[in-house]
C-alpha positions, 0 to 999 in steps of 0.5 A: 904423928903422921903416917906418910906411907904404908906398903909391903916389904919382901924378905925371904920370899915373904911379904910383911907390912910396914908403916913409916911414921914421923914421930914427934911431929904433926906434919909429914917429913917432920920429927924423927922418921921411924919404920915399923915392920909388922912381922906377924907370921914371924917370917924374918930372920935376924939377918933379914931384920938387919938388912931391912933396917939398913935399907930404910936408913932411918936412925931406927927401925922396929920389928914387931913380933909375936910376944914371948909371954902371954902377959905381953901384947908384942915383942919389939926389936929395935935396929939402927940404920947400921943394922945394930940391934938396940936394947931401948930407944925413946922415939922408936918405942913411942912411934911403935906404940902409936902404930899399934894403937892405931891398929887396935889389935895385933896377934889376936890381942886388943891394943890399949 
């Protein structure tokens, strides 16, 4: 999987980190595009999340939030390019897991 851009997105006067990846590909601009937004400070509203997904225009965008339970590493929400939230989707889970593994830790927890 190839990361082809890392940057920041501004929402509600806050900045959050995001990475875009090409899932199921070994080269840039191949496979399935995915935006992984890391909302580590929980600054984004539901509406912000929907708008960010629409802005990216990829088939899916994930928002990584602090876990709801201490047993988990993170809480991941998936949004379609139309801003609709999805309960599950394959390549967003694979891509988000890979981005988190590359980071090695999030929310003070090691990612394994």
